[in-house]
ZADO-1210 file (C-alpha; in nm, 4 decimals, padded with zeros to 6 digits):
<atoms>
<atom x="14.2017" y="-03.3827" z="02.4667" code="MET" pos="1"/>
<atom x="14.1014" y="-03.7463" z="02.4440" code="THR" pos="2"/>
<atom x="13.9156" y="-03.8706" z="02.1380" code="TYR" pos="3"/>
<atom x="13.7080" y="-04.1784" z="02.0742" code="ASP" pos="4"/>
<atom x="13.8737" y="-04.2393" z="01.7385" code="PHE" pos="5"/>
<atom x="14.2162" y="-04.1240" z="01.6268" code="LEU" pos="6"/>
<atom x="14.2905" y="-04.1893" z="01.2592" code="ILE" pos="7"/>
<atom x="14.6482" y="-04.1738" z="01.1339" code="ILE" pos="8"/>
<atom x="14.6486" y="-04.0904" z="00.7630" code="GLY" pos="9"/>
<atom x="14.4356" y="-03.8421" z="00.5677" code="ALA" pos="10"/>
<atom x="14.4172" y="-04.0283" z="00.2401" code="GLY" pos="11"/>
<atom x="14.0908" y="-04.1520" z="00.0953" code="ILE" pos="12"/>
<atom x="14.0743" y="-04.4440" z="00.3396" code="ALA" pos="13"/>
<atom x="14.1223" y="-04.2357" z="00.6533" code="GLY" pos="14"/>
<atom x="13.9029" y="-03.9454" z="00.5488" code="LEU" pos="15"/>
<atom x="13.6102" y="-04.1573" z="00.4276" code="SER" pos="16"/>
<atom x="13.6204" y="-04.3568" z="00.7522" code="ALA" pos="17"/>
<atom x="13.6367" y="-04.0353" z="00.9543" code="ALA" pos="18"/>
<atom x="13.3262" y="-03.9008" z="00.7808" code="ALA" pos="19"/>
<atom x="13.1363" y="-04.2167" z="00.8794" code="GLU" pos="20"/>
<atom x="13.2649" y="-04.2256" z="01.2371" code="LEU" pos="21"/>
<atom x="13.1664" y="-03.8723" z="01.3418" code="VAL" pos="22"/>
<atom x="12.8197" y="-04.0034" z="01.4198" code="GLY" pos="23"/>
<atom x="12.9645" y="-04.2502" z="01.6691" code="LEU" pos="24"/>
<atom x="13.1990" y="-04.0310" z="01.8711" code="GLY" pos="25"/>
<atom x="13.4758" y="-03.7740" z="01.8654" code="SER" pos="26"/>
<atom x="13.7193" y="-03.8099" z="01.5749" code="VAL" pos="27"/>
<atom x="14.0599" y="-03.6626" z="01.4941" code="LEU" pos="28"/>
<atom x="14.2605" y="-03.7333" z="01.1770" code="VAL" pos="29"/>
<atom x="14.6361" y="-03.6815" z="01.1788" code="LEU" pos="30"/>
<atom x="14.8252" y="-03.6296" z="00.8521" code="GLU" pos="31"/>
<atom x="15.2045" y="-03.6125" z="00.8281" code="ARG" pos="32"/>
<atom x="15.1998" y="-03.3915" z="00.5167" code="GLU" pos="33"/>
<atom x="15.0895" y="-03.0300" z="00.4799" code="ALA" pos="34"/>
<atom x="14.7833" y="-03.1322" z="00.2792" code="HIS" pos="35"/>
<atom x="14.5481" y="-03.4312" z="00.2855" code="PRO" pos="36"/>
<atom x="14.5617" y="-03.6906" z="00.0072" code="ALA" pos="37"/>
<atom x="14.9248" y="-03.6049" z="-00.0659" code="HIS" pos="38"/>
<atom x="15.0603" y="-03.9498" z="-00.1473" code="HIS" pos="39"/>
<atom x="14.8739" y="-04.2416" z="-00.3130" code="ALA" pos="40"/>
<atom x="14.5345" y="-04.0713" z="-00.2942" code="SER" pos="41"/>
<atom x="14.6656" y="-03.7652" z="-00.4738" code="GLY" pos="42"/>
<atom x="14.8244" y="-03.9705" z="-00.7520" code="ARG" pos="43"/>
<atom x="14.5437" y="-04.2092" z="-00.8355" code="SER" pos="44"/>
<atom x="14.4248" y="-04.3002" z="-01.1849" code="ALA" pos="45"/>
<atom x="14.0823" y="-04.2040" z="-01.0463" code="ALA" pos="46"/>
<atom x="13.8828" y="-04.4758" z="-01.2193" code="LEU" pos="47"/>
<atom x="13.5840" y="-04.6640" z="-01.0801" code="TYR" pos="48"/>
<atom x="13.5942" y="-05.0053" z="-01.2473" code="GLU" pos="49"/>
<atom x="13.4254" y="-05.2360" z="-00.9976" code="PRO" pos="50"/>
<atom x="13.5476" y="-05.5550" z="-01.1674" code="ARG" pos="51"/>
<atom x="13.9134" y="-05.4562" z="-01.1236" code="TYR" pos="52"/>
<atom x="14.0931" y="-05.6592" z="-00.8571" code="GLY" pos="53"/>
<atom x="14.0721" y="-05.9857" z="-00.6669" code="LEU" pos="54"/>
<atom x="13.7254" y="-06.1171" z="-00.5659" code="PRO" pos="55"/>
<atom x="13.7109" y="-05.9486" z="-00.2202" code="PRO" pos="56"/>
<atom x="13.8129" y="-05.6184" z="-00.3800" code="VAL" pos="57"/>
<atom x="13.5480" y="-05.6584" z="-00.6500" code="VAL" pos="58"/>
<atom x="13.2813" y="-05.7257" z="-00.3872" code="GLU" pos="59"/>
<atom x="13.3845" y="-05.4186" z="-00.1904" code="LEU" pos="60"/>
<atom x="13.3885" y="-05.2091" z="-00.5083" code="SER" pos="61"/>
<atom x="13.0440" y="-05.3257" z="-00.6186" code="LEU" pos="62"/>
<atom x="12.9119" y="-05.2497" z="-00.2697" code="ALA" pos="63"/>
<atom x="13.0375" y="-04.8921" z="-00.3135" code="SER" pos="64"/>
<atom x="12.8473" y="-04.8080" z="-00.6319" code="GLU" pos="65"/>
<atom x="12.5221" y="-04.6915" z="-00.4717" code="ALA" pos="66"/>
<atom x="12.7100" y="-04.4459" z="-00.2515" code="ALA" pos="67"/>
<atom x="12.8935" y="-04.3021" z="-00.5509" code="PHE" pos="68"/>
<atom x="12.5672" y="-04.2672" z="-00.7425" code="ARG" pos="69"/>
<atom x="12.4127" y="-04.0797" z="-00.4516" code="ALA" pos="70"/>
<atom x="12.6814" y="-03.8086" z="-00.4665" code="LEU" pos="71"/>
<atom x="12.6226" y="-03.5650" z="-00.7556" code="PRO" pos="72"/>
<atom x="12.9217" y="-03.5074" z="-00.9785" code="GLY" pos="73"/>
<atom x="13.1448" y="-03.7812" z="-00.8373" code="ILE" pos="74"/>
<atom x="13.1228" y="-04.0206" z="-01.1342" code="LEU" pos="75"/>
<atom x="13.1375" y="-03.9368" z="-01.5041" code="SER" pos="76"/>
<atom x="13.1328" y="-04.1662" z="-01.8057" code="GLU" pos="77"/>
<atom x="13.4640" y="-04.3064" z="-01.9233" code="ARG" pos="78"/>
<atom x="13.4525" y="-04.6717" z="-02.0296" code="GLY" pos="79"/>
<atom x="13.7549" y="-04.8896" z="-02.0883" code="LEU" pos="80"/>
<atom x="13.9245" y="-05.0683" z="-02.3747" code="MET" pos="81"/>
<atom x="14.1781" y="-05.3480" z="-02.3513" code="ILE" pos="82"/>
<atom x="14.4225" y="-05.4013" z="-02.6373" code="LEU" pos="83"/>
<atom x="14.6350" y="-05.7020" z="-02.7257" code="ALA" pos="84"/>
<atom x="14.8873" y="-05.8131" z="-02.9844" code="LYS" pos="85"/>
<atom x="14.8545" y="-06.1307" z="-03.1897" code="ALA" pos="86"/>
<atom x="15.0634" y="-06.3390" z="-02.9485" code="ASP" pos="87"/>
<atom x="14.8568" y="-06.2292" z="-02.6462" code="GLN" pos="88"/>
<atom x="14.5305" y="-06.4072" z="-02.7234" code="ARG" pos="89"/>
<atom x="14.5233" y="-06.6154" z="-02.4038" code="ALA" pos="90"/>
<atom x="14.5886" y="-06.3129" z="-02.1828" code="ALA" pos="91"/>
<atom x="14.3310" y="-06.1132" z="-02.3783" code="PHE" pos="92"/>
<atom x="14.0672" y="-06.3837" z="-02.3256" code="ASP" pos="93"/>
<atom x="14.1360" y="-06.3773" z="-01.9511" code="ARG" pos="94"/>
<atom x="14.0854" y="-06.0011" z="-01.9482" code="ASP" pos="95"/>
<atom x="13.7636" y="-06.0334" z="-02.1504" code="LEU" pos="96"/>
<atom x="13.6217" y="-06.2678" z="-01.8897" code="ALA" pos="97"/>
<atom x="13.7584" y="-06.0875" z="-01.5846" code="GLY" pos="98"/>
<atom x="13.6448" y="-05.7400" z="-01.6875" code="PHE" pos="99"/>
<atom x="13.3286" y="-05.8622" z="-01.8636" code="GLN" pos="100"/>
<atom x="13.4281" y="-05.6985" z="-02.1914" code="LEU" pos="101"/>
<atom x="13.2866" y="-05.7249" z="-02.5399" code="GLU" pos="102"/>
<atom x="13.5325" y="-05.8361" z="-02.8107" code="ASP" pos="103"/>
<atom x="13.4747" y="-05.5718" z="-03.0807" code="ILE" pos="104"/>
<atom x="13.7619" y="-05.6196" z="-03.3232" code="GLY" pos="105"/>
<atom x="14.0282" y="-05.3764" z="-03.4334" code="VAL" pos="106"/>
<atom x="13.8312" y="-05.1695" z="-03.6855" code="GLU" pos="107"/>
<atom x="13.5510" y="-05.1034" z="-03.4398" code="ALA" pos="108"/>
<atom x="13.8094" y="-05.0084" z="-03.1794" code="ALA" pos="109"/>
<atom x="13.9751" y="-04.7662" z="-03.4236" code="ARG" pos="110"/>
<atom x="13.6399" y="-04.5957" z="-03.4782" code="SER" pos="111"/>
<atom x="13.6496" y="-04.5100" z="-03.1069" code="ILE" pos="112"/>
<atom x="14.0244" y="-04.4426" z="-03.0725" code="VAL" pos="113"/>
<atom x="14.1505" y="-04.3558" z="-03.4228" code="PRO" pos="114"/>
<atom x="14.5221" y="-04.3648" z="-03.3379" code="ILE" pos="115"/>
<atom x="14.5275" y="-04.7418" z="-03.2744" code="LEU" pos="116"/>
<atom x="14.7823" y="-04.9145" z="-03.4956" code="ASN" pos="117"/>
<atom x="14.6232" y="-05.1956" z="-03.7010" code="PRO" pos="118"/>
<atom x="14.9680" y="-05.3423" z="-03.7638" code="ALA" pos="119"/>
<atom x="15.0173" y="-05.4220" z="-03.3941" code="THR" pos="120"/>
<atom x="14.6711" y="-05.4235" z="-03.2327" code="VAL" pos="121"/>
<atom x="14.5188" y="-05.7637" z="-03.3048" code="ALA" pos="122"/>
<atom x="14.2403" y="-05.7772" z="-03.0449" code="PHE" pos="123"/>
<atom x="14.0295" y="-05.5173" z="-02.8668" code="ALA" pos="124"/>
<atom x="13.7596" y="-05.5418" z="-02.6028" code="GLY" pos="125"/>
<atom x="13.5447" y="-05.2691" z="-02.4514" code="THR" pos="126"/>
<atom x="13.3002" y="-05.2087" z="-02.1713" code="ALA" pos="127"/>
<atom x="13.1009" y="-04.9081" z="-02.0567" code="SER" pos="128"/>
<atom x="13.1073" y="-05.0003" z="-01.6862" code="HIS" pos="129"/>
<atom x="13.3979" y="-04.7741" z="-01.5915" code="ALA" pos="130"/>
<atom x="13.3705" y="-04.4160" z="-01.4716" code="TRP" pos="131"/>
<atom x="13.6047" y="-04.1327" z="-01.3815" code="ASP" pos="132"/>
<atom x="13.6014" y="-04.0381" z="-01.0142" code="ILE" pos="133"/>
<atom x="13.6258" y="-03.6718" z="-00.9192" code="ASP" pos="134"/>
<atom x="13.8700" y="-03.7508" z="-00.6423" code="THR" pos="135"/>
<atom x="13.9101" y="-03.3939" z="-00.5192" code="ASP" pos="136"/>
<atom x="13.5338" y="-03.3473" z="-00.4895" code="LEU" pos="137"/>
<atom x="13.5100" y="-03.6747" z="-00.2987" code="LEU" pos="138"/>
<atom x="13.7954" y="-03.5881" z="-00.0608" code="ILE" pos="139"/>
<atom x="13.6603" y="-03.2390" z="00.0083" code="GLN" pos="140"/>
<atom x="13.3153" y="-03.3822" z="00.0731" code="GLY" pos="141"/>
<atom x="13.4548" y="-03.6171" z="00.3373" code="HIS" pos="142"/>
<atom x="13.6419" y="-03.3308" z="00.5041" code="ILE" pos="143"/>
<atom x="13.3236" y="-03.1226" z="00.5152" code="ARG" pos="144"/>
<atom x="13.1303" y="-03.4123" z="00.6706" code="ARG" pos="145"/>
<atom x="13.4071" y="-03.4683" z="00.9238" code="LEU" pos="146"/>
<atom x="13.4127" y="-03.1053" z="01.0331" code="LYS" pos="147"/>
<atom x="13.0356" y="-03.0662" z="01.0264" code="ALA" pos="148"/>
<atom x="13.0163" y="-03.3581" z="01.2685" code="GLY" pos="149"/>
<atom x="13.2604" y="-03.1939" z="01.5072" code="GLY" pos="150"/>
<atom x="13.5657" y="-03.3908" z="01.3973" code="GLY" pos="151"/>
<atom x="13.9099" y="-03.2495" z="01.3338" code="GLY" pos="152"/>
<atom x="14.1902" y="-03.2761" z="01.0787" code="LEU" pos="153"/>
<atom x="14.5475" y="-03.1830" z="01.1661" code="ARG" pos="154"/>
<atom x="14.7994" y="-03.1652" z="00.8851" code="THR" pos="155"/>
<atom x="15.1786" y="-03.1336" z="00.9204" code="SER" pos="156"/>
<atom x="15.1454" y="-03.3761" z="01.2126" code="SER" pos="157"/>
<atom x="15.3841" y="-03.6690" z="01.1692" code="PRO" pos="158"/>
<atom x="15.3656" y="-03.9245" z="01.4483" code="VAL" pos="159"/>
<atom x="15.6917" y="-03.9737" z="01.6358" code="SER" pos="160"/>
<atom x="15.5846" y="-04.2061" z="01.9181" code="ALA" pos="161"/>
<atom x="15.2875" y="-04.4159" z="02.0310" code="ILE" pos="162"/>
<atom x="15.2354" y="-04.5694" z="02.3726" code="ARG" pos="163"/>
<atom x="14.9544" y="-04.7523" z="02.5462" code="ARG" pos="164"/>
<atom x="14.8524" y="-04.6525" z="02.8983" code="GLY" pos="165"/>
<atom x="14.5426" y="-04.6222" z="03.1120" code="GLY" pos="166"/>
<atom x="14.3281" y="-04.7908" z="02.8479" code="GLY" pos="167"/>
<atom x="14.4168" y="-04.5245" z="02.5900" code="LEU" pos="168"/>
<atom x="14.6573" y="-04.4692" z="02.3040" code="TRP" pos="169"/>
<atom x="14.8903" y="-04.1740" z="02.3532" code="HIS" pos="170"/>
<atom x="15.0300" y="-04.0406" z="02.0254" code="VAL" pos="171"/>
<atom x="15.3105" y="-03.7874" z="02.0058" code="THR" pos="172"/>
<atom x="15.3095" y="-03.5241" z="01.7297" code="THR" pos="173"/>
<atom x="15.5094" y="-03.2002" z="01.6907" code="PRO" pos="174"/>
<atom x="15.2201" y="-02.9932" z="01.8253" code="MET" pos="175"/>
<atom x="15.1052" y="-03.2055" z="02.1169" code="ALA" pos="176"/>
<atom x="15.0356" y="-03.5493" z="02.2547" code="GLU" pos="177"/>
<atom x="14.6935" y="-03.6791" z="02.1554" code="VAL" pos="178"/>
<atom x="14.5035" y="-03.9554" z="02.3330" code="SER" pos="179"/>
<atom x="14.2324" y="-04.1828" z="02.2006" code="ALA" pos="180"/>
<atom x="14.0279" y="-04.4873" z="02.2878" code="ARG" pos="181"/>
<atom x="14.0732" y="-04.6454" z="01.9421" code="VAL" pos="182"/>
<atom x="14.3678" y="-04.5945" z="01.7083" code="LEU" pos="183"/>
<atom x="14.2931" y="-04.6461" z="01.3372" code="ILE" pos="184"/>
<atom x="14.5979" y="-04.7144" z="01.1222" code="ASN" pos="185"/>
<atom x="14.5228" y="-04.5698" z="00.7774" code="ALA" pos="186"/>
<atom x="14.8789" y="-04.4551" z="00.7107" code="ALA" pos="187"/>
<atom x="14.9159" y="-04.5954" z="00.3590" code="GLY" pos="188"/>
<atom x="15.2747" y="-04.6937" z="00.2850" code="ALA" pos="189"/>
<atom x="15.3641" y="-04.6130" z="00.6486" code="TRP" pos="190"/>
<atom x="15.1181" y="-04.8584" z="00.8111" code="VAL" pos="191"/>
<atom x="15.3990" y="-05.0912" z="00.9142" code="GLY" pos="192"/>
<atom x="15.5913" y="-04.8106" z="01.0810" code="GLN" pos="193"/>
<atom x="15.2820" y="-04.6961" z="01.2733" code="ILE" pos="194"/>
<atom x="15.2126" y="-05.0511" z="01.3904" code="ALA" pos="195"/>
<atom x="15.5744" y="-05.0852" z="01.5005" code="GLY" pos="196"/>
<atom x="15.5531" y="-04.7661" z="01.7066" code="MET" pos="197"/>
<atom x="15.2388" y="-04.9012" z="01.8738" code="ALA" pos="198"/>
<atom x="15.4033" y="-05.2355" z="01.9481" code="GLY" pos="199"/>
<atom x="15.1474" y="-05.4188" z="01.7357" code="VAL" pos="200"/>
<atom x="15.2552" y="-05.7070" z="01.5160" code="ALA" pos="201"/>
<atom x="15.0781" y="-05.7469" z="01.1853" code="GLY" pos="202"/>
<atom x="15.1156" y="-05.8561" z="00.8252" code="PRO" pos="203"/>
<atom x="15.4089" y="-05.7300" z="00.6193" code="ALA" pos="204"/>
<atom x="15.2837" y="-05.4618" z="00.3847" code="PHE" pos="205"/>
<atom x="15.4729" y="-05.3819" z="00.0649" code="THR" pos="206"/>
<atom x="15.4615" y="-05.0390" z="-00.1034" code="PRO" pos="207"/>
<atom x="15.4912" y="-05.0759" z="-00.4805" code="LEU" pos="208"/>
<atom x="15.5796" y="-04.7828" z="-00.7047" code="ARG" pos="209"/>
<atom x="15.3689" y="-04.6920" z="-01.0069" code="ARG" pos="210"/>
<atom x="15.5027" y="-04.4227" z="-01.2415" code="SER" pos="211"/>
<atom x="15.2955" y="-04.1934" z="-01.4639" code="MET" pos="212"/>
<atom x="15.3552" y="-03.9347" z="-01.7345" code="ALA" pos="213"/>
<atom x="15.1281" y="-03.6741" z="-01.8895" code="ARG" pos="214"/>
<atom x="15.1600" y="-03.6229" z="-02.2647" code="ILE" pos="215"/>
<atom x="14.9827" y="-03.3858" z="-02.5000" code="ALA" pos="216"/>
<atom x="14.6800" y="-03.5170" z="-02.6874" code="ALA" pos="217"/>
<atom x="14.8134" y="-03.7121" z="-02.9900" code="PRO" pos="218"/>
<atom x="14.8212" y="-03.5037" z="-03.3099" code="ALA" pos="219"/>
<atom x="14.5647" y="-03.2634" z="-03.1765" code="GLY" pos="220"/>
<atom x="14.2943" y="-03.5304" z="-03.1286" code="HIS" pos="221"/>
<atom x="14.0102" y="-03.4565" z="-02.8891" code="ASP" pos="222"/>
<atom x="14.0588" y="-03.7345" z="-02.6346" code="VAL" pos="223"/>
<atom x="13.7762" y="-03.6322" z="-02.4029" code="ALA" pos="224"/>
<atom x="13.5474" y="-03.9193" z="-02.5049" code="ARG" pos="225"/>
<atom x="13.8146" y="-04.1861" z="-02.5414" code="TRP" pos="226"/>
<atom x="13.7931" y="-04.4756" z="-02.2958" code="PRO" pos="227"/>
<atom x="14.0727" y="-04.5658" z="-02.0619" code="MET" pos="228"/>
<atom x="14.3126" y="-04.7899" z="-02.2543" code="LEU" pos="229"/>
<atom x="14.4869" y="-05.0929" z="-02.1028" code="PHE" pos="230"/>
<atom x="14.7502" y="-05.3169" z="-02.2499" code="GLY" pos="231"/>
<atom x="14.6242" y="-05.6681" z="-02.1805" code="CYS" pos="232"/>
<atom x="14.7502" y="-05.8100" z="-01.8548" code="GLY" pos="233"/>
<atom x="14.7726" y="-05.4478" z="-01.7322" code="GLU" pos="234"/>
<atom x="15.1093" y="-05.4031" z="-01.9015" code="SER" pos="235"/>
<atom x="15.0437" y="-05.0284" z="-01.9446" code="TRP" pos="236"/>
<atom x="14.7510" y="-04.7890" z="-01.9404" code="TYR" pos="237"/>
<atom x="14.6545" y="-04.4549" z="-02.0904" code="ALA" pos="238"/>
<atom x="14.3764" y="-04.2354" z="-01.9556" code="LYS" pos="239"/>
<atom x="14.2339" y="-03.9096" z="-02.0912" code="PRO" pos="240"/>
<atom x="14.2763" y="-03.6287" z="-01.8423" code="ASP" pos="241"/>
<atom x="14.2007" y="-03.2590" z="-01.8946" code="ALA" pos="242"/>
<atom x="14.2680" y="-03.2674" z="-02.2678" code="GLY" pos="243"/>
<atom x="14.5872" y="-03.4724" z="-02.2369" code="ALA" pos="244"/>
<atom x="14.6761" y="-03.8369" z="-02.1765" code="LEU" pos="245"/>
<atom x="14.8179" y="-03.9917" z="-01.8609" code="ILE" pos="246"/>
<atom x="15.0282" y="-04.2961" z="-01.9449" code="ILE" pos="247"/>
<atom x="15.1679" y="-04.5477" z="-01.6986" code="SER" pos="248"/>
<atom x="15.3907" y="-04.8532" z="-01.7405" code="PRO" pos="249"/>
<atom x="15.1791" y="-05.0069" z="-01.4597" code="ALA" pos="250"/>
<atom x="15.4947" y="-05.1276" z="-01.2858" code="GLU" pos="251"/>
<atom x="15.5053" y="-05.2718" z="-00.9351" code="GLU" pos="252"/>
<atom x="15.8529" y="-05.2032" z="-00.7998" code="ASP" pos="253"/>
<atom x="15.8961" y="-05.2395" z="-00.4212" code="PRO" pos="254"/>
<atom x="16.0129" y="-04.9282" z="-00.2363" code="LEU" pos="255"/>
<atom x="16.0471" y="-04.8220" z="00.1235" code="THR" pos="256"/>
<atom x="15.7795" y="-04.5707" z="00.2341" code="PRO" pos="257"/>
<atom x="15.8702" y="-04.2369" z="00.0777" code="GLN" pos="258"/>
<atom x="15.7521" y="-03.9509" z="-00.1400" code="ASP" pos="259"/>
<atom x="15.7931" y="-04.1505" z="-00.4605" code="ALA" pos="260"/>
<atom x="15.9265" y="-04.0225" z="-00.7912" code="TRP" pos="261"/>
<atom x="15.8929" y="-04.1742" z="-01.1372" code="ALA" pos="262"/>
<atom x="16.1766" y="-04.3930" z="-01.2599" code="ASP" pos="263"/>
<atom x="16.2814" y="-04.2507" z="-01.5973" code="ASP" pos="264"/>
<atom x="16.3889" y="-04.5855" z="-01.7436" code="MET" pos="265"/>
<atom x="16.0740" y="-04.7676" z="-01.6318" code="VAL" pos="266"/>
<atom x="15.8618" y="-04.4811" z="-01.7583" code="LEU" pos="267"/>
<atom x="16.0373" y="-04.4888" z="-02.0963" code="ALA" pos="268"/>
<atom x="15.9704" y="-04.8623" z="-02.1254" code="GLU" pos="269"/>
<atom x="15.6008" y="-04.8104" z="-02.0498" code="GLY" pos="270"/>
<atom x="15.5732" y="-04.5271" z="-02.2991" code="LEU" pos="271"/>
<atom x="15.7339" y="-04.7546" z="-02.5590" code="ALA" pos="272"/>
<atom x="15.4747" y="-05.0275" z="-02.4921" code="ARG" pos="273"/>
<atom x="15.1967" y="-04.7719" z="-02.5415" code="TYR" pos="274"/>
<atom x="15.3642" y="-04.6220" z="-02.8489" code="GLU" pos="275"/>
<atom x="15.3890" y="-04.9655" z="-03.0107" code="GLU" pos="276"/>
<atom x="15.0085" y="-04.9866" z="-03.0164" code="MET" pos="277"/>
<atom x="14.9361" y="-04.6456" z="-03.1725" code="VAL" pos="278"/>
<atom x="15.0241" y="-04.4562" z="-03.4870" code="THR" pos="279"/>
<atom x="15.1213" y="-04.1284" z="-03.3189" code="GLU" pos="280"/>
<atom x="15.4680" y="-04.0929" z="-03.1624" code="PRO" pos="281"/>
<atom x="15.5125" y="-03.9819" z="-02.8027" code="VAL" pos="282"/>
<atom x="15.6739" y="-03.6409" z="-02.7729" code="THR" pos="283"/>
<atom x="15.8418" y="-03.5140" z="-02.4591" code="ARG" pos="284"/>
<atom x="15.6184" y="-03.5725" z="-02.1539" code="PRO" pos="285"/>
<atom x="15.4585" y="-03.2630" z="-02.0050" code="LEU" pos="286"/>
<atom x="15.5064" y="-03.3949" z="-01.6511" code="ALA" pos="287"/>
<atom x="15.5728" y="-03.7164" z="-01.4620" code="ASN" pos="288"/>
<atom x="15.5204" y="-03.8471" z="-01.1103" code="TRP" pos="289"/>
<atom x="15.4776" y="-04.1698" z="-00.9139" code="ALA" pos="290"/>
<atom x="15.2709" y="-04.3095" z="-00.6302" code="GLY" pos="291"/>
<atom x="15.3003" y="-04.6020" z="-00.3919" code="LEU" pos="292"/>
<atom x="15.0302" y="-04.8670" z="-00.3983" code="ARG" pos="293"/>
<atom x="15.0584" y="-05.0610" z="-00.0723" code="THR" pos="294"/>
<atom x="14.9574" y="-05.4272" z="-00.0598" code="PHE" pos="295"/>
<atom x="14.9143" y="-05.6899" z="00.2097" code="SER" pos="296"/>
<atom x="15.0707" y="-06.0351" z="00.1529" code="PRO" pos="297"/>
<atom x="14.7554" y="-06.1637" z="-00.0217" code="ASP" pos="298"/>
<atom x="14.6916" y="-05.8319" z="-00.2051" code="ARG" pos="299"/>
<atom x="14.3549" y="-05.7889" z="-00.0306" code="VAL" pos="300"/>
<atom x="14.2842" y="-05.4892" z="00.1972" code="PRO" pos="301"/>
<atom x="14.3114" y="-05.5366" z="00.5728" code="VAL" pos="302"/>
<atom x="14.0151" y="-05.3884" z="00.7591" code="ILE" pos="303"/>
<atom x="13.9290" y="-05.4650" z="01.1172" code="GLY" pos="304"/>
<atom x="14.0495" y="-05.4714" z="01.4783" code="PRO" pos="305"/>
<atom x="14.3835" y="-05.6302" z="01.5498" code="ASP" pos="306"/>
<atom x="14.3228" y="-05.9836" z="01.6852" code="PRO" pos="307"/>
<atom x="14.5650" y="-05.9298" z="01.9758" code="VAL" pos="308"/>
<atom x="14.5064" y="-05.5577" z="02.0478" code="GLU" pos="309"/>
<atom x="14.1422" y="-05.4813" z="01.9479" code="PRO" pos="310"/>
<atom x="14.1797" y="-05.1083" z="02.0215" code="ALA" pos="311"/>
<atom x="14.4250" y="-05.0941" z="01.7302" code="PHE" pos="312"/>
<atom x="14.2227" y="-05.0953" z="01.4079" code="PHE" pos="313"/>
<atom x="14.3721" y="-05.1764" z="01.0670" code="TRP" pos="314"/>
<atom x="14.2568" y="-04.9847" z="00.7600" code="LEU" pos="315"/>
<atom x="14.5417" y="-05.0742" z="00.5309" code="ALA" pos="316"/>
<atom x="14.6631" y="-05.2366" z="00.2126" code="GLY" pos="317"/>
<atom x="14.4175" y="-05.0739" z="-00.0280" code="GLN" pos="318"/>
<atom x="14.6664" y="-05.1179" z="-00.3124" code="GLY" pos="319"/>
<atom x="14.5323" y="-04.9460" z="-00.6223" code="GLY" pos="320"/>
<atom x="14.1709" y="-04.9821" z="-00.5132" code="TYR" pos="321"/>
<atom x="14.1384" y="-04.7241" z="-00.2363" code="GLY" pos="322"/>
<atom x="13.9033" y="-04.4818" z="-00.4087" code="PHE" pos="323"/>
<atom x="13.6749" y="-04.7333" z="-00.5728" code="GLN" pos="324"/>
<atom x="13.6270" y="-04.9329" z="-00.2498" code="THR" pos="325"/>
<atom x="13.6161" y="-04.6377" z="-00.0105" code="SER" pos="326"/>
<atom x="13.2401" y="-04.6010" z="00.0494" code="PRO" pos="327"/>
<atom x="13.1868" y="-04.9653" z="00.1438" code="ALA" pos="328"/>
<atom x="13.5166" y="-04.9818" z="00.3352" code="ALA" pos="329"/>
<atom x="13.4226" y="-04.6759" z="00.5417" code="ALA" pos="330"/>
<atom x="13.0815" y="-04.8227" z="00.6231" code="ARG" pos="331"/>
<atom x="13.2515" y="-05.1444" z="00.7306" code="LEU" pos="332"/>
<atom x="13.4818" y="-04.9512" z="00.9630" code="VAL" pos="333"/>
<atom x="13.1840" y="-04.7732" z="01.1219" code="ALA" pos="334"/>
<atom x="12.9890" y="-05.0983" z="01.1605" code="ALA" pos="335"/>
<atom x="13.2773" y="-05.2831" z="01.3257" code="LEU" pos="336"/>
<atom x="13.3558" y="-04.9962" z="01.5622" code="LEU" pos="337"/>
<atom x="12.9894" y="-04.9200" z="01.6273" code="GLY" pos="338"/>
<atom x="12.8933" y="-05.2793" z="01.7006" code="GLY" pos="339"/>
<atom x="12.6431" y="-05.3179" z="01.4166" code="THR" pos="340"/>
<atom x="12.6165" y="-05.5798" z="01.1428" code="ALA" pos="341"/>
<atom x="12.8304" y="-05.4914" z="00.8384" code="PRO" pos="342"/>
<atom x="12.6213" y="-05.4426" z="00.5260" code="ASP" pos="343"/>
<atom x="12.8854" y="-05.6235" z="00.3175" code="VAL" pos="344"/>
<atom x="12.8108" y="-05.9471" z="00.5016" code="GLY" pos="345"/>
<atom x="13.0019" y="-06.1667" z="00.7415" code="THR" pos="346"/>
<atom x="13.1912" y="-06.3631" z="00.4748" code="ASP" pos="347"/>
<atom x="13.3520" y="-06.0593" z="00.3119" code="LEU" pos="348"/>
<atom x="13.4158" y="-05.9062" z="00.6541" code="THR" pos="349"/>
<atom x="13.6127" y="-06.2169" z="00.7505" code="ALA" pos="350"/>
<atom x="13.8117" y="-06.2154" z="00.4253" code="ARG" pos="351"/>
<atom x="13.9159" y="-05.8554" z="00.4945" code="LEU" pos="352"/>
<atom x="13.9889" y="-05.9052" z="00.8634" code="SER" pos="353"/>
<atom x="14.3472" y="-05.8928" z="00.9964" code="PRO" pos="354"/>
<atom x="14.2634" y="-06.2117" z="01.1846" code="ALA" pos="355"/>
<atom x="14.3295" y="-06.4045" z="00.8616" code="ARG" pos="356"/>
<atom x="14.7016" y="-06.3500" z="00.9183" code="PHE" pos="357"/>
<atom x="14.7000" y="-06.4598" z="01.2831" code="ALA" pos="358"/>
</atoms>
């Protein structure tokens, strides 16, 4: 069968785009793993903080808020708090401005998160404009929309070859060869490999590992209403999750595309940075894992038709911002492929376009 749109990658980027495109033609999503959202999308911190990221990312995130609000149960209150030591004042001030935080002082911060260590925490800033994202609910909603619109999702379908012929893309998978008018590369850490198979040159994307550990709630505290905690400069973070805490060293270590695992030494260093700022020691982690956050050379997502091969569409380089930008990014994909004016405006569209690397 020949499709109008063939999307490679069933993470949040590919699935949200697929849900938008079913109104414009036939859609098939191919996923190499046995389940959708297996890699970066399944290992996200799941926070909607629209002021997190470079200016184009912030604009795309802000343009996504109305769509999130329109979906019951997707967002829930979280808030965020940034912490700094005495010698980090300059970095703390940059975070205050960038995240639009209120400087509340250490004692006020300890009234919210009582385990903060007054001997090491010198500055604290908070904001309420951050929300948890129910990522599973969002993913499943996109799959339902895709299937309700007649689209398909094939898992366990790694791509082994891509060729161009007769005005179509012909993609080889273990089950069959699939043809399509437009090929959308939403393959996460594998976007470079997919482009190489298709004979399309593009920017060099870099997958960066981020490790995480789950620990028990400190000293039996109820962490449900605690905000997400960041070390200033994003040197670590801790996020309440199902009665426990997820802690990350927030590292960015380059890796080849793979099913990433946490680095024990890096994780230990991140846990130590967190532990320095609290009064409760970290006991043995309950679990640990890692994900790959894939960035373009300028750390801004790449969304749009390839400038040399327009039937090859880039939906890549979301970095750590895939979920929080997904509604606006998916609408942009549909507008560009449907020939309508993008609602994010021409300036942002150009700053996201792969043509900026030509």
